[in-house]
KETI-458856 format. One record per residue (C-alpha): residue number from 1; x, y, z. Coordinates in steps of 0.05 Angstrom, whole numbers, padded with zeros to 5 digits. Layout:
<rs>
+-----+--------+--------+--------+
!   i !     c1 !     c2 !     c3 !
+-----+--------+--------+--------+
! NUM !      X !      Y !      Z !
...
+-----+--------+--------+--------+
</rs>
This chain:
<rs>
+-----+--------+--------+--------+
!   i !     c1 !     c2 !     c3 !
+-----+--------+--------+--------+
!   1 !  02188 !  00717 !  02788 !
!   2 !  02119 !  00742 !  02807 !
!   3 !  02086 !  00792 !  02761 !
!   4 !  02033 !  00840 !  02789 !
!   5 !  01974 !  00862 !  02746 !
!   6 !  01959 !  00936 !  02748 !
!   7 !  01889 !  00967 !  02747 !
!   8 !  01897 !  00979 !  02672 !
!   9 !  01911 !  00906 !  02660 !
!  10 !  01985 !  00916 !  02645 !
!  11 !  02040 !  00878 !  02680 !
!  12 !  02086 !  00918 !  02728 !
!  13 !  02158 !  00892 !  02725 !
!  14 !  02205 !  00920 !  02779 !
!  15 !  02278 !  00934 !  02760 !
!  16 !  02324 !  00976 !  02716 !
!  17 !  02329 !  00981 !  02642 !
!  18 !  02395 !  00972 !  02606 !
!  19 !  02399 !  01046 !  02590 !
!  20 !  02388 !  01065 !  02663 !
!  21 !  02444 !  01017 !  02683 !
!  22 !  02492 !  01047 !  02632 !
!  23 !  02477 !  01118 !  02655 !
!  24 !  02486 !  01099 !  02729 !
!  25 !  02553 !  01065 !  02717 !
!  26 !  02577 !  01125 !  02676 !
!  27 !  02558 !  01175 !  02731 !
!  28 !  02591 !  01132 !  02784 !
!  29 !  02655 !  01128 !  02743 !
!  30 !  02657 !  01204 !  02736 !
!  31 !  02647 !  01213 !  02811 !
!  32 !  02700 !  01161 !  02828 !
!  33 !  02750 !  01195 !  02781 !
!  34 !  02737 !  01263 !  02814 !
!  35 !  02745 !  01233 !  02884 !
!  36 !  02809 !  01199 !  02864 !
!  37 !  02839 !  01265 !  02842 !
!  38 !  02819 !  01297 !  02909 !
!  39 !  02850 !  01240 !  02949 !
!  40 !  02915 !  01242 !  02909 !
!  41 !  02918 !  01317 !  02917 !
!  42 !  02906 !  01310 !  02992 !
!  43 !  02963 !  01261 !  03002 !
!  44 !  03010 !  01302 !  02959 !
!  45 !  02994 !  01365 !  02999 !
!  46 !  03004 !  01327 !  03064 !
!  47 !  03072 !  01301 !  03042 !
!  48 !  03094 !  01370 !  03018 !
!  49 !  03070 !  01402 !  03083 !
!  50 !  03108 !  01351 !  03125 !
!  51 !  03170 !  01362 !  03083 !
!  52 !  03167 !  01437 !  03094 !
!  53 !  03157 !  01427 !  03169 !
!  54 !  03219 !  01382 !  03172 !
!  55 !  03261 !  01431 !  03132 !
!  56 !  03235 !  01490 !  03174 !
!  57 !  03256 !  01456 !  03238 !
!  58 !  03328 !  01450 !  03212 !
!  59 !  03328 !  01523 !  03193 !
!  60 !  03301 !  01545 !  03260 !
!  61 !  03353 !  01504 !  03297 !
!  62 !  03410 !  01535 !  03255 !
!  63 !  03380 !  01605 !  03264 !
!  64 !  03384 !  01599 !  03340 !
!  65 !  03459 !  01589 !  03337 !
!  66 !  03472 !  01637 !  03281 !
!  67 !  03436 !  01697 !  03312 !
!  68 !  03471 !  01687 !  03378 !
!  69 !  03540 !  01680 !  03346 !
!  70 !  03532 !  01742 !  03302 !
!  71 !  03507 !  01782 !  03362 !
!  72 !  03573 !  01765 !  03398 !
!  73 !  03623 !  01785 !  03343 !
!  74 !  03674 !  01839 !  03360 !
!  75 !  03748 !  01825 !  03365 !
!  76 !  03781 !  01882 !  03403 !
!  77 !  03852 !  01906 !  03414 !
!  78 !  03876 !  01953 !  03468 !
!  79 !  03901 !  02022 !  03446 !
!  80 !  03944 !  02048 !  03504 !
!  81 !  03949 !  02118 !  03475 !
!  82 !  03874 !  02129 !  03473 !
!  83 !  03857 !  02077 !  03526 !
!  84 !  03805 !  02048 !  03480 !
!  85 !  03787 !  01981 !  03450 !
!  86 !  03780 !  01989 !  03375 !
!  87 !  03745 !  01936 !  03335 !
!  88 !  03786 !  01890 !  03291 !
!  89 !  03763 !  01844 !  03235 !
!  90 !  03711 !  01798 !  03264 !
!  91 !  03679 !  01763 !  03204 !
!  92 !  03716 !  01718 !  03156 !
!  93 !  03776 !  01711 !  03203 !
!  94 !  03824 !  01652 !  03208 !
!  95 !  03798 !  01598 !  03257 !
!  96 !  03834 !  01598 !  03324 !
!  97 !  03835 !  01521 !  03326 !
!  98 !  03840 !  01462 !  03279 !
!  99 !  03775 !  01447 !  03243 !
! 100 !  03749 !  01380 !  03220 !
! 101 !  03747 !  01363 !  03145 !
! 102 !  03696 !  01402 !  03105 !
! 103 !  03685 !  01464 !  03063 !
! 104 !  03693 !  01528 !  03105 !
! 105 !  03634 !  01575 !  03102 !
! 106 !  03653 !  01630 !  03150 !
! 107 !  03688 !  01641 !  03217 !
! 108 !  03662 !  01693 !  03267 !
! 109 !  03705 !  01719 !  03324 !
! 110 !  03702 !  01761 !  03387 !
! 111 !  03744 !  01777 !  03448 !
! 112 !  03724 !  01749 !  03515 !
! 113 !  03751 !  01782 !  03578 !
! 114 !  03756 !  01741 !  03641 !
! 115 !  03770 !  01799 !  03689 !
! 116 !  03753 !  01873 !  03693 !
! 117 !  03826 !  01894 !  03682 !
! 118 !  03832 !  01933 !  03617 !
! 119 !  03903 !  01912 !  03605 !
! 120 !  03889 !  01837 !  03609 !
! 121 !  03896 !  01799 !  03544 !
! 122 !  03827 !  01772 !  03525 !
! 123 !  03813 !  01702 !  03500 !
! 124 !  03800 !  01699 !  03426 !
! 125 !  03735 !  01662 !  03414 !
! 126 !  03718 !  01636 !  03345 !
! 127 !  03658 !  01600 !  03316 !
! 128 !  03668 !  01567 !  03248 !
! 129 !  03614 !  01541 !  03203 !
! 130 !  03633 !  01489 !  03152 !
! 131 !  03595 !  01443 !  03103 !
! 132 !  03611 !  01369 !  03107 !
! 133 !  03592 !  01323 !  03049 !
! 134 !  03539 !  01271 !  03067 !
! 135 !  03527 !  01230 !  03005 !
! 136 !  03499 !  01278 !  02953 !
! 137 !  03480 !  01329 !  03006 !
! 138 !  03516 !  01370 !  03059 !
! 139 !  03511 !  01379 !  03134 !
! 140 !  03525 !  01446 !  03166 !
! 141 !  03573 !  01439 !  03225 !
! 142 !  03588 !  01492 !  03278 !
! 143 !  03655 !  01489 !  03313 !
! 144 !  03665 !  01534 !  03374 !
! 145 !  03736 !  01547 !  03398 !
! 146 !  03766 !  01582 !  03458 !
! 147 !  03835 !  01601 !  03437 !
! 148 !  03864 !  01539 !  03403 !
! 149 !  03818 !  01492 !  03442 !
! 150 !  03756 !  01463 !  03410 !
! 151 !  03699 !  01473 !  03458 !
! 152 !  03642 !  01441 !  03419 !
! 153 !  03624 !  01413 !  03351 !
! 154 !  03550 !  01413 !  03332 !
! 155 !  03511 !  01394 !  03270 !
! 156 !  03462 !  01451 !  03262 !
! 157 !  03430 !  01434 !  03194 !
! 158 !  03422 !  01372 !  03150 !
! 159 !  03405 !  01355 !  03079 !
! 160 !  03433 !  01418 !  03048 !
! 161 !  03434 !  01413 !  02972 !
! 162 !  03488 !  01467 !  02966 !
! 163 !  03545 !  01497 !  03007 !
! 164 !  03516 !  01556 !  03046 !
! 165 !  03538 !  01627 !  03029 !
! 166 !  03548 !  01689 !  03072 !
! 167 !  03536 !  01762 !  03058 !
! 168 !  03541 !  01825 !  03100 !
! 169 !  03511 !  01895 !  03100 !
! 170 !  03581 !  01921 !  03084 !
! 171 !  03646 !  01885 !  03067 !
! 172 !  03649 !  01823 !  03112 !
! 173 !  03724 !  01832 !  03123 !
! 174 !  03719 !  01904 !  03148 !
! 175 !  03753 !  01929 !  03212 !
! 176 !  03740 !  01987 !  03259 !
! 177 !  03677 !  02025 !  03240 !
! 178 !  03672 !  01979 !  03179 !
! 179 !  03659 !  01915 !  03218 !
! 180 !  03592 !  01892 !  03190 !
! 181 !  03530 !  01900 !  03233 !
! 182 !  03487 !  01850 !  03197 !
! 183 !  03513 !  01782 !  03173 !
! 184 !  03468 !  01734 !  03134 !
! 185 !  03474 !  01659 !  03124 !
! 186 !  03438 !  01632 !  03062 !
! 187 !  03414 !  01560 !  03065 !
! 188 !  03382 !  01513 !  03014 !
! 189 !  03351 !  01452 !  03048 !
! 190 !  03318 !  01389 !  03022 !
! 191 !  03273 !  01343 !  03063 !
! 192 !  03318 !  01289 !  03093 !
! 193 !  03265 !  01236 !  03079 !
! 194 !  03268 !  01252 !  03005 !
! 195 !  03194 !  01269 !  03001 !
! 196 !  03204 !  01341 !  02978 !
! 197 !  03233 !  01354 !  02909 !
! 198 !  03241 !  01429 !  02913 !
! 199 !  03293 !  01460 !  02959 !
! 200 !  03270 !  01503 !  03017 !
! 201 !  03313 !  01567 !  03017 !
! 202 !  03322 !  01611 !  03077 !
! 203 !  03365 !  01670 !  03097 !
! 204 !  03387 !  01671 !  03170 !
! 205 !  03401 !  01742 !  03192 !
! 206 !  03442 !  01761 !  03253 !
! 207 !  03459 !  01830 !  03281 !
! 208 !  03522 !  01851 !  03319 !
! 209 !  03508 !  01879 !  03389 !
! 210 !  03576 !  01911 !  03401 !
! 211 !  03588 !  01982 !  03377 !
+-----+--------+--------+--------+
</rs>
């Protein structure tokens, strides 16, 4: 190693002292620890965000069906004396067809007329929602029936951690003027990939069009 003599006659040795090295390593450790926390927090936030997006997509898919079905409810009978079509019970009715295995959540119903003749007997349409066990979770299945014929069976939500519940603005089983206007479906969803640990809860609200 070459030593350079300074103008004062002292030797100038380039390099770091032991104390400087210790201080530098300590500071770098503190910075690395802080950065590690930031990186871990970033990945955790990214996973949680992705989980919420996945859960939200399930909820949006179910909401599309639910709002349309509630908007349609309105079972009607023909009153010859008054020549009117009074509303009958339209929420929480018995399914018009055989349902697959599962836990019934609710059945919505309405009358569908195929002609303009007031005396024609309408077709009774029902849409049943039921929860089917899928391991430790549930899937929400929608079964649409025309009379006693099953028209379609669709899975509208996955990874539910509880059987959905239904509530109405008034008694769900009302008839006539007491047929509920607003019907809500309450869901509790977990991320199907298992990344999220907290359930995403949502209330799907539908409003009856018929009056």
